[in-house]
C-alpha positions as CSV (number, residue, x, y, z in Angstrom):
1,M,65.3,-45.0,29.6
2,K,67.2,-45.3,32.8
3,K,66.3,-43.2,35.8
4,T,69.7,-41.5,35.9
5,S,69.5,-40.6,32.2
6,L,66.0,-39.2,32.7
7,I,67.2,-37.0,35.6
8,K,70.1,-35.7,33.5
9,L,67.8,-34.9,30.6
10,C,65.3,-33.1,32.9
11,S,68.2,-31.1,34.5
12,A,69.5,-30.1,31.1
13,C,66.0,-29.0,30.0
14,I,65.7,-26.9,33.2
15,L,69.1,-25.3,32.6
16,I,68.1,-24.5,29.0
17,L,64.8,-22.9,30.1
18,I,66.6,-20.8,32.8
19,G,69.2,-19.7,30.2
20,S,66.5,-18.8,27.8
21,F,64.6,-16.7,30.3
22,F,67.8,-15.0,31.5
23,S,68.7,-14.2,27.9
24,L,65.2,-12.9,27.1
25,Y,65.3,-10.7,30.3
26,T,68.8,-9.3,29.6
27,N,68.1,-8.7,26.0
28,N,64.8,-6.9,26.7
29,K,66.5,-4.9,29.4
30,A,69.3,-3.9,27.1
31,S,66.7,-3.1,24.4
32,N,64.7,-0.9,26.7
33,A,67.9,0.9,27.8
34,F,68.8,1.4,24.2
35,I,65.5,2.9,23.4
36,G,65.8,5.2,26.4
37,I,69.2,6.3,25.5
38,N,68.2,7.2,21.9
39,R,64.9,8.8,22.8
40,K,64.8,12.5,21.9
41,L,63.3,14.9,24.4
42,P,62.3,18.6,24.3
43,I,63.4,21.0,27.0
44,Y,61.2,20.6,30.1
45,C,63.3,22.8,32.4
46,V,66.8,24.2,32.8
47,D,69.5,23.2,35.3
48,T,70.4,26.4,37.1
49,K,71.1,27.5,40.7
50,E,69.7,31.0,39.9
51,K,66.2,31.6,41.1
52,K,64.8,32.3,37.6
53,I,61.7,30.8,36.0
54,A,59.6,31.3,32.9
55,I,55.9,31.8,32.5
56,S,54.5,30.4,29.3
57,F,51.0,30.4,27.7
58,D,49.6,28.2,25.1
59,V,47.3,30.3,22.8
60,S,44.8,28.4,20.7
61,L,41.5,29.4,22.0
62,G,40.0,32.4,23.9
63,R,38.7,35.9,23.3
64,E,40.9,39.0,22.9
65,E,39.5,40.4,26.1
66,H,40.6,37.4,28.2
67,T,44.1,37.5,26.7
68,K,44.4,41.3,27.3
69,E,43.5,40.7,31.0
70,I,46.6,38.4,31.2
71,L,48.7,41.0,29.5
72,N,47.6,43.7,31.9
73,I,48.6,41.5,34.9
74,L,52.0,40.9,33.4
75,D,52.5,44.6,32.8
76,K,51.5,45.4,36.4
77,Y,54.3,43.1,37.7
78,K,56.8,44.1,34.9
79,I,57.0,40.5,33.7
80,K,57.6,39.3,30.1
81,G,56.0,36.0,29.3
82,T,56.3,33.5,26.4
83,F,53.2,33.0,24.3
84,F,53.0,29.9,22.1
85,I,50.7,30.8,19.3
86,V,48.5,28.6,17.1
87,G,48.2,29.8,13.5
88,D,44.4,29.4,13.5
89,W,44.1,31.7,16.5
90,A,46.5,34.2,14.9
91,S,44.3,34.4,11.8
92,K,41.3,35.2,14.0
93,Y,43.0,37.7,16.3
94,P,45.9,39.3,14.4
95,D,45.6,42.6,16.3
96,M,45.8,40.7,19.6
97,L,48.9,38.9,18.5
98,K,50.5,42.2,17.4
99,E,49.7,43.6,20.8
100,I,51.3,40.7,22.6
101,S,54.4,41.2,20.6
102,D,54.3,45.0,20.9
103,R,54.1,44.7,24.7
104,G,57.5,43.0,24.6
105,H,56.5,39.4,25.1
106,E,58.2,36.5,23.4
107,I,56.3,34.7,20.7
108,G,56.7,30.9,20.1
109,N,55.3,28.6,17.4
110,H,52.6,26.2,18.6
111,S,51.8,24.9,15.0
112,N,49.2,26.2,12.5
113,T,46.3,23.8,13.1
114,H,47.2,22.1,16.5
115,P,47.6,18.6,15.1
116,N,49.2,15.7,16.9
117,M,52.5,15.8,15.1
118,T,53.5,12.3,15.9
119,R,51.0,11.3,13.3
120,L,52.5,13.5,10.6
121,S,55.3,12.9,8.2
122,K,58.4,15.1,8.3
123,D,57.2,17.1,5.3
124,K,53.8,17.7,6.9
125,I,55.4,18.8,10.1
126,L,57.5,21.3,8.4
127,E,54.6,22.5,6.2
128,D,52.4,23.2,9.3
129,V,55.2,24.9,11.2
130,N,56.3,27.1,8.3
131,I,52.7,28.2,7.6
132,N,52.3,29.4,11.2
133,D,55.8,31.0,11.2
134,A,54.9,33.0,8.1
135,K,51.6,34.2,9.8
136,I,53.4,35.3,12.9
137,R,56.2,37.0,10.9
138,N,53.7,38.9,8.8
139,I,51.8,40.1,11.9
140,T,54.7,40.8,14.3
141,G,57.7,41.3,12.0
142,N,59.6,38.5,13.6
143,S,60.1,34.8,13.0
144,T,59.9,32.2,15.7
145,K,62.7,30.1,17.3
146,L,60.8,28.3,20.0
147,F,58.3,25.5,19.3
148,R,55.9,23.7,21.6
149,C,54.3,20.5,20.4
150,P,50.5,20.5,20.3
151,E,49.1,18.3,23.0
152,G,52.6,17.9,24.3
153,S,53.0,15.0,21.9
154,Y,56.3,14.2,20.3
155,N,58.6,11.5,19.1
156,N,62.1,11.4,17.6
157,T,60.9,12.4,14.2
158,V,59.2,15.4,15.5
159,I,62.1,16.6,17.6
160,D,64.7,15.9,14.9
161,T,62.6,17.7,12.3
162,L,62.1,20.8,14.4
163,E,65.7,21.0,15.7
164,N,67.0,20.6,12.1
165,A,64.7,23.5,11.1
166,G,66.4,25.7,13.8
167,Y,63.8,25.4,16.6
168,Y,64.3,24.8,20.3
169,C,61.5,22.4,21.4
170,I,60.0,23.5,24.6
171,Q,57.9,21.5,27.1
172,W,57.2,22.4,30.7
173,D,57.8,20.9,34.2
174,S,55.3,23.0,36.2
175,D,51.8,22.5,34.8
176,S,48.8,24.4,36.2
177,A,46.4,22.2,34.2
178,D,44.3,25.3,34.1
179,W,42.5,24.1,30.9
180,M,40.7,21.5,33.0
181,E,39.3,24.2,35.2
182,K,39.1,22.0,38.3
183,G,39.4,25.0,40.7
184,A,41.6,28.0,41.4
185,D,43.2,26.5,44.5
186,I,44.1,23.2,42.8
187,E,45.8,25.1,39.9
188,F,47.6,27.4,42.3
189,N,48.9,24.5,44.4
190,R,50.1,22.5,41.4
191,I,52.3,25.4,40.3
192,I,53.6,26.2,43.8
193,K,54.4,22.5,44.4
194,N,56.3,21.8,41.2
195,T,58.2,25.0,40.5
196,K,61.9,25.3,41.2
197,P,64.9,27.2,39.8
198,G,64.9,26.8,36.0
199,S,61.2,25.8,35.8
200,I,59.0,26.4,32.8
201,L,55.4,27.1,33.9
202,L,52.5,26.3,31.7
203,F,49.2,28.2,31.5
204,H,46.6,28.8,28.8
205,N,45.2,32.2,27.7
206,S,41.6,30.8,27.7
207,A,41.5,29.2,31.1
208,K,38.9,30.4,33.6
209,Y,41.0,30.8,36.8
210,T,44.4,31.9,35.3
211,P,43.8,35.6,35.6
212,Y,42.8,35.1,39.2
213,N,45.8,33.0,40.1
214,L,48.5,34.8,38.2
215,P,48.9,37.7,40.7
216,K,49.0,35.3,43.6
217,I,51.6,33.1,41.9
218,I,53.8,36.0,40.8
219,E,53.7,37.6,44.3
220,K,54.5,34.2,45.9
221,F,57.6,33.6,43.9
222,Q,58.8,37.2,43.9
223,S,58.6,37.1,47.7
224,Q,60.9,34.1,47.6
225,G,63.4,35.9,45.4
226,Y,62.5,34.5,42.0
227,K,63.0,36.4,38.8
228,F,60.6,35.9,35.9
229,V,62.3,35.7,32.4
230,T,61.2,34.6,29.0
231,V,61.8,31.0,27.9
232,G,64.3,32.2,25.4
233,N,66.3,33.9,28.1
234,L,66.0,30.9,30.4
235,I,67.3,28.2,28.1
236,Y,70.9,27.6,27.0
237,K,71.3,28.2,23.3
238,N,74.6,26.3,22.7
239,N,76.8,23.6,24.3
240,Y,74.1,21.8,26.3
241,K,72.7,18.4,26.7
242,I,69.2,17.2,27.8
243,D,69.1,14.5,30.5
244,S,66.6,11.6,30.7
245,S,64.1,13.9,32.6
246,G,64.1,16.6,30.0
247,K,66.3,18.9,32.0
248,Q,68.6,21.1,29.9
249,I,72.2,21.1,31.3
250,S,75.0,23.3,30.2
251,K,78.2,21.4,29.2
C-alpha cells in the first residue's frame, strides 16, 4: 500500500473514532438529561418570600413520655407541627397518637411497617399505605393526605402511586440528623444553617437531643421573624410545579 493511501486510511479511522466518541458523549448526555427531566420528586421545600417554615417529626420509635415532652414544648411556643406516623408505632401507642391529634397537630402517613418502598410493587405500596391510613383514621378520626417515604427512599413508581392515591409526597430540606445523636450543637447548627423561607425541618420523636434543641431553634427563628406552620399549610395544593431541586413553585 502506498504511503499516501495509508495516511488517508489512518486519517479516516481517526475521524471515525472521533465521531464515535462525540456521538457516544452527546447521546449519553442527552440520555442523562432525559432521565433528569422525567425523574419524579417529592416536595423538599416551598418557594415563598414569606418567612414561614414547618417543623416535622418522623415517628417510628420512642416512648410515649419522650413524645409528650416534644408536645409540651410545641404547646409552650404555640406551634403546630406535622407528625409522620408509622403504623407499627400507632399500634403500640394509640393513646399517644390520639393526643398528638387532639393537641391540634397535623398527622402524616409514614407507611405501616417502614419498608424501603422502591423495592415494592405498586400494589404493595398501596396496601402498606392504606393499612396505616386506616389505623390513623380509626384512632384520630381523620385520614391522611401527606406521605413521607421511609428512609427518604423513592422512585418514579413510588411518587406516581402515592400522588394517584391523593397524597402529597413530602421530603425535607433542613435535616437535623438527630437520629444519629452526634451532639446537640451539631444538630442545632445543621438546622440553623440550612433553614430558609419555605423550609421543611426534619426531626425524630425518639432522638436524644431534640427536646433540648427545640426551644433554642424555635426562639432563634421566631426572633428573626419566622412563623411556624404545618406542612399542609406551607405547601401549595394546586397549580404548582416541582423544580429539579425538589422546590415546590406556584404556577
